[in-house]
ROSE-648060 format. One record per residue (C-alpha): x, y, z. Coordinates in Angstrom, 1 decimal, decimal comma. Layout:
ATOM        u        v        w
ATOM        X        Y        Z
...
This chain:
ATOM        u        v        w
ATOM     19,1     19,4     -2,1
ATOM     22,0     21,1     -0,5
ATOM     23,7     24,0     -2,4
ATOM     26,9     22,6     -3,8
ATOM     28,2     25,9     -5,0
ATOM     29,7     26,8     -1,5
ATOM     32,5     24,3     -2,1
ATOM     34,8     25,0     -5,0
ATOM     35,4     22,3     -7,5
ATOM     39,2     22,7     -7,4
ATOM     39,3     22,0     -3,7
ATOM     37,1     18,9     -4,2
ATOM     39,3     17,6     -7,0
ATOM     42,4     18,1     -4,9
ATOM     41,1     16,5     -1,7
ATOM     42,9     13,2     -0,8
ATOM     44,8     13,0     -4,1
ATOM     41,6     13,5     -6,2
ATOM     39,6     10,6     -4,7
ATOM     36,3     12,5     -5,6
ATOM     37,4     12,7     -9,3
ATOM     36,8      8,9     -9,4
ATOM     33,3      9,3     -8,0
ATOM     31,5      9,1     -4,7
ATOM     32,0      5,4     -4,5
ATOM     35,8      5,7     -4,4
ATOM     35,4      8,4     -1,7
ATOM     33,1      6,2      0,3
ATOM     35,5      3,3      0,0
ATOM     38,3      5,5      1,3
ATOM     36,1      6,7      4,1
ATOM     35,3      3,1      5,1
ATOM     39,0      2,0      4,8
ATOM     39,9      4,9      7,2
ATOM     37,1      3,9      9,6
ATOM     38,2      0,3      9,5
ATOM     41,8      1,4     10,2
ATOM     40,7      3,4     13,2
ATOM     38,6      0,5     14,5
ATOM     41,6     -1,8     14,1
ATOM     43,9      0,6     15,9
ATOM     41,4      0,9     18,8
ATOM     41,2     -2,9     19,0
ATOM     44,9     -3,7     18,5
ATOM     46,5     -1,2     20,9
ATOM     45,9     -1,9     24,6
ATOM     44,3      1,4     25,5
ATOM     44,8      1,8     29,2
ATOM     44,0      5,4     29,7
ATOM     41,4      7,9     28,4
ATOM     44,3      9,9     27,0
ATOM     45,2      6,9     24,7
ATOM     41,7      6,7     23,4
ATOM     41,4     10,4     23,1
ATOM     44,7     10,5     21,0
ATOM     43,4      7,8     18,7
ATOM     40,0      9,5     18,3
ATOM     41,5     12,9     17,6
ATOM     44,3     11,6     15,3
ATOM     44,8     12,4     11,6
ATOM     42,6      9,5     10,4
ATOM     39,6     10,7     12,4
ATOM     40,2     14,3     11,4
ATOM     40,2     13,2      7,8
ATOM     37,0     11,2      8,2
ATOM     35,3     14,2      9,9
ATOM     36,5     16,5      7,1
ATOM     35,2     14,1      4,4
ATOM     31,8     13,7      6,0
ATOM     31,4     17,3      6,9
ATOM     32,2     18,7      3,5
ATOM     32,4     16,4      0,4
ATOM     31,0     13,0      1,2
ATOM     27,6     14,1      2,3
ATOM     27,2     16,5     -0,6
ATOM     28,5     13,8     -3,0
ATOM     26,0     11,2     -1,7
ATOM     23,1     13,8     -1,9
ATOM     24,1     14,6     -5,4
ATOM     24,4     11,0     -6,4
ATOM     21,0     10,2     -4,8
ATOM     19,4     13,2     -6,6
ATOM     20,9     12,1    -10,0
ATOM     19,6      8,5     -9,4
ATOM     16,2      9,8     -8,4
ATOM     16,0     12,0    -11,6
ATOM     17,1      9,1    -13,8
ATOM     14,6      6,8    -12,2
ATOM     11,8      9,4    -12,7
ATOM     12,8      9,6    -16,4
ATOM     12,7      5,9    -16,7
ATOM      9,3      5,8    -15,0
ATOM      7,9      8,5    -17,3
ATOM      9,2      6,5    -20,4
ATOM      7,6      3,3    -19,0
ATOM      4,3      5,0    -18,4
ATOM      4,3      6,3    -22,0
ATOM      5,1      2,9    -23,4
ATOM      2,5      1,2    -21,2
ATOM     -0,1      3,8    -22,3
ATOM      0,8      3,1    -25,9
ATOM      0,6     -0,6    -25,5
ATOM     -2,8     -0,3    -23,7
ATOM     -4,1      1,9    -26,5
ATOM     -2,9     -0,6    -29,2
ATOM     -4,6     -3,4    -27,2
ATOM     -7,9     -1,6    -27,1
ATOM     -7,7     -0,7    -30,8
ATOM     -7,0     -4,4    -31,6
ATOM    -10,0     -5,4    -29,5
ATOM    -12,3     -2,9    -31,3
ATOM    -10,9     -4,0    -34,7
ATOM    -11,6     -7,7    -33,8
ATOM    -15,2     -6,7    -32,9
ATOM    -15,7     -4,8    -36,1
ATOM    -13,9     -7,2    -38,4
ATOM    -14,7    -10,6    -37,0
ATOM    -17,4    -10,6    -34,4
ATOM    -19,9     -8,3    -36,1
ATOM    -19,9    -10,1    -39,5
ATOM    -20,1    -13,4    -37,7
ATOM    -23,2    -12,3    -35,7
ATOM    -24,8    -10,8    -38,8
ATOM    -24,2    -14,1    -40,7
ATOM    -25,7    -16,2    -38,0
ATOM    -28,7    -13,9    -37,7
ATOM    -29,3    -14,2    -41,5
ATOM    -29,0    -18,0    -41,3
ATOM    -31,5    -18,0    -38,4
ATOM    -34,0    -15,9    -40,4
ATOM    -33,6    -18,2    -43,4
ATOM    -34,3    -21,3    -41,2
ATOM    -37,3    -19,6    -39,6
ATOM    -38,8    -18,7    -43,0
ATOM    -38,3    -22,3    -44,1
ATOM    -40,0    -23,6    -41,1
ATOM    -43,1    -21,4    -41,7
ATOM    -43,7    -23,1    -45,1
ATOM    -43,5    -26,7    -43,7
ATOM    -46,9    -28,4    -44,2
ATOM    -49,0    -29,1    -41,0
ATOM    -49,2    -32,8    -41,8
ATOM    -45,4    -33,1    -41,6
ATOM    -45,4    -31,3    -38,3
ATOM    -47,9    -33,8    -36,8
ATOM    -45,7    -36,7    -37,9
ATOM    -42,5    -35,1    -36,6
ATOM    -42,9    -34,1    -33,0
ATOM    -39,4    -32,4    -32,7
ATOM    -40,1    -30,3    -35,7
ATOM    -43,5    -29,3    -34,4
ATOM    -42,0    -28,2    -31,1
ATOM    -39,4    -26,1    -32,9
ATOM    -42,0    -24,3    -35,1
ATOM    -44,1    -23,6    -32,0
ATOM    -41,1    -22,2    -30,2
ATOM    -40,3    -20,0    -33,2
ATOM    -43,9    -18,8    -33,5
ATOM    -44,0    -17,6    -29,9
ATOM    -40,7    -15,7    -30,1
């Protein structure tokens, strides 16, 4: 970023009735108004000679525009852009912190669900499965011969 200390604040504050005190936007609006005025002057007056054009392009309005762009306006826009970039970087840092916190909370919630809900459910189903398997082992063989589905289930359990 350009060194702004080479231009004293008092000179900046006094320039064009203190237009820079109201911010870079006001100064830019003044610059554009002056530029539109010069454009209108060039379009309105029938400029027949190069001297007429030269007089308009070297008039007070153009000198004021050059002085604004050479000194204060460029510096003001650079400063404004730098401040905006700094603020945007701060917002981005804050957003990254919040996003990281939310991601951590999400993963903690997933782990808690696994520990509190899923693990007890799986253990309960495993216990029930073991109970059913132990009950099937004591079923008499005569019943198994009568009930084909039950026999297939016992055979499947015996092999696993």
